C-alpha positions as CSV (number, residue, x, y, z in Angstrom):
1,M,101.7,96.9,64.2
2,S,103.1,99.9,66.0
3,T,106.7,99.7,67.4
4,L,105.9,102.5,70.0
5,Q,106.9,101.6,73.6
6,W,103.8,102.4,76.0
7,F,103.7,102.9,79.7
8,K,107.3,103.2,80.6
9,T,107.9,105.1,83.9
10,R,110.6,106.6,85.8
11,T,110.8,108.4,89.3
12,Q,112.6,111.6,89.2
13,E,112.9,113.8,92.0
14,G,110.4,111.5,93.9
15,K,107.8,112.0,91.2
16,T,106.6,109.3,88.8
17,Q,106.8,110.2,85.1
18,V,105.5,108.3,82.1
19,F,107.2,108.3,78.7
20,D,104.9,109.5,76.0
21,P,106.0,107.8,72.8
22,L,104.1,110.5,70.6
23,R,105.6,113.3,72.3
24,R,108.8,111.6,72.7
25,R,109.3,112.8,76.3
26,Y,108.5,112.0,79.9
27,C,105.5,113.7,81.4
28,A,104.3,113.9,85.0
29,L,102.1,110.8,85.6
30,T,99.0,112.6,86.8
31,P,95.6,111.0,86.9
32,E,94.5,112.6,83.5
33,E,97.9,111.8,81.9
34,E,97.3,108.1,82.9
35,V,94.0,108.3,81.2
36,R,95.6,110.1,78.2
37,Q,98.1,107.5,77.7
38,K,95.6,104.7,77.9
39,V,93.5,106.4,75.2
40,L,96.4,107.2,72.9
41,Y,97.5,103.4,73.3
42,L,93.9,102.4,72.3
43,L,93.8,104.7,69.3
44,V,97.2,103.6,67.9
45,E,97.4,100.0,68.8
46,H,93.8,98.9,68.5
47,L,92.0,101.5,66.3
48,G,94.8,101.9,63.8
49,V,95.4,105.7,64.1
50,P,98.9,106.2,62.4
51,P,101.2,107.8,65.4
52,G,102.3,110.6,63.0
53,L,98.5,111.7,62.5
54,L,97.8,112.0,66.2
55,A,98.7,115.4,68.1
56,V,98.9,115.4,71.8
57,E,98.0,118.6,73.7
58,Y,97.1,120.3,70.5
59,S,96.9,124.1,70.8
60,I,94.0,125.9,69.3
61,K,92.2,129.3,69.8
62,V,88.5,129.3,71.0
63,N,86.8,132.8,71.0
64,G,90.3,134.4,71.1
65,L,91.5,132.2,74.1
66,D,94.4,129.8,74.0
67,K,93.0,126.3,74.7
68,R,94.5,122.8,74.3
69,C,92.8,119.6,73.0
70,D,94.0,116.4,74.9
71,A,94.5,114.8,71.4
72,V,93.5,115.3,67.8
73,V,93.4,112.6,65.2
74,F,94.0,114.0,61.7
75,G,93.3,112.6,58.1
76,R,96.1,111.9,55.6
77,E,95.4,115.3,54.1
78,G,95.8,117.0,57.4
79,Q,92.3,117.7,58.2
80,P,91.1,117.2,61.8
81,L,88.9,113.9,62.1
82,M,88.5,113.5,65.9
83,I,89.0,115.5,69.1
84,V,89.9,113.5,72.1
85,E,89.0,114.8,75.6
86,C,90.3,113.0,78.6
87,K,89.4,113.4,82.2
88,A,91.0,111.8,85.3
89,A,89.1,108.5,86.3
90,S,87.8,110.3,89.5
91,V,86.1,112.9,87.1
92,K,82.7,111.9,85.7
93,I,82.0,112.4,82.0
94,T,79.0,115.1,82.1
95,D,77.3,117.5,79.9
96,K,80.1,120.0,80.9
97,T,82.7,117.6,79.5
98,L,80.8,117.4,76.0
99,D,80.3,121.2,76.1
100,Q,84.1,121.6,76.4
101,A,84.6,119.3,73.5
102,V,81.9,121.0,71.4
103,R,83.7,124.3,72.1
104,Y,87.1,122.7,70.6
105,Y,84.7,121.6,67.8
106,S,83.7,125.0,66.7
107,T,87.3,125.7,65.9
108,L,88.6,122.4,64.3
109,R,85.3,121.2,62.9
110,P,86.2,117.3,63.2
111,Q,83.6,114.8,62.5
112,Y,84.1,112.9,65.7
113,L,84.3,113.7,69.3
114,L,85.8,111.1,71.9
115,L,85.3,111.7,75.7
116,Y,87.3,109.2,77.9
117,N,88.0,109.0,81.7
118,G,89.5,105.5,81.8
119,I,86.0,104.2,82.8
120,S,83.5,105.6,80.8
121,C,83.9,106.3,77.0
122,Y,81.5,108.3,74.7
123,C,82.0,108.7,71.0
124,F,80.0,111.2,69.0
125,K,79.7,111.7,65.2
126,M,78.5,115.0,63.7
127,E,75.8,114.2,61.2
128,D,73.4,116.8,59.7
129,N,74.8,119.4,62.2
130,Q,73.9,117.3,65.2
131,L,76.0,115.2,67.5
132,K,74.8,111.5,67.4
133,A,76.1,109.1,70.1
134,M,77.8,106.0,68.5
135,D,77.5,102.5,69.8
136,H,81.3,101.6,69.1
137,L,84.6,103.2,68.7
138,P,85.3,103.8,65.1
139,S,88.6,102.5,63.6
140,Y,90.9,104.8,61.8
141,S,89.9,103.5,58.4
142,E,86.3,104.0,59.2
143,I,86.8,107.8,60.3
144,Q,89.1,108.3,57.4
145,V,86.4,107.0,54.8
146,E,83.7,109.0,56.4
147,R,85.2,112.3,55.2
């Protein structure tokens, strides 16, 4: 059981901020950040992802351009296991969202992609060089074993 403090907020200069226990700092509470905090909570508290193996706003290069994954789940040996792409609740998850995650996949090569907007959640697994939609969210032990 994690001892992280989730969903702690404060107001500074008239703007609401949320404390991100993984980055150990306050962040502007934008609609996308609210969704990101919810999915991080889900990953750590319900799916068993060790907090130390979850990177938030993970920087990568895609075709020479600097990009940032909303979150990446790593294995105990440091290999990327899952890319998490978040959108604000007002933004529908579409093929464009999946295309964005697949571009990130091309750099990191994890086995899983998770797309989440606080309303809809889609998880995909790479099998035989094809993305297959999953019917559940895998626990950390499940994605760790799959490697």
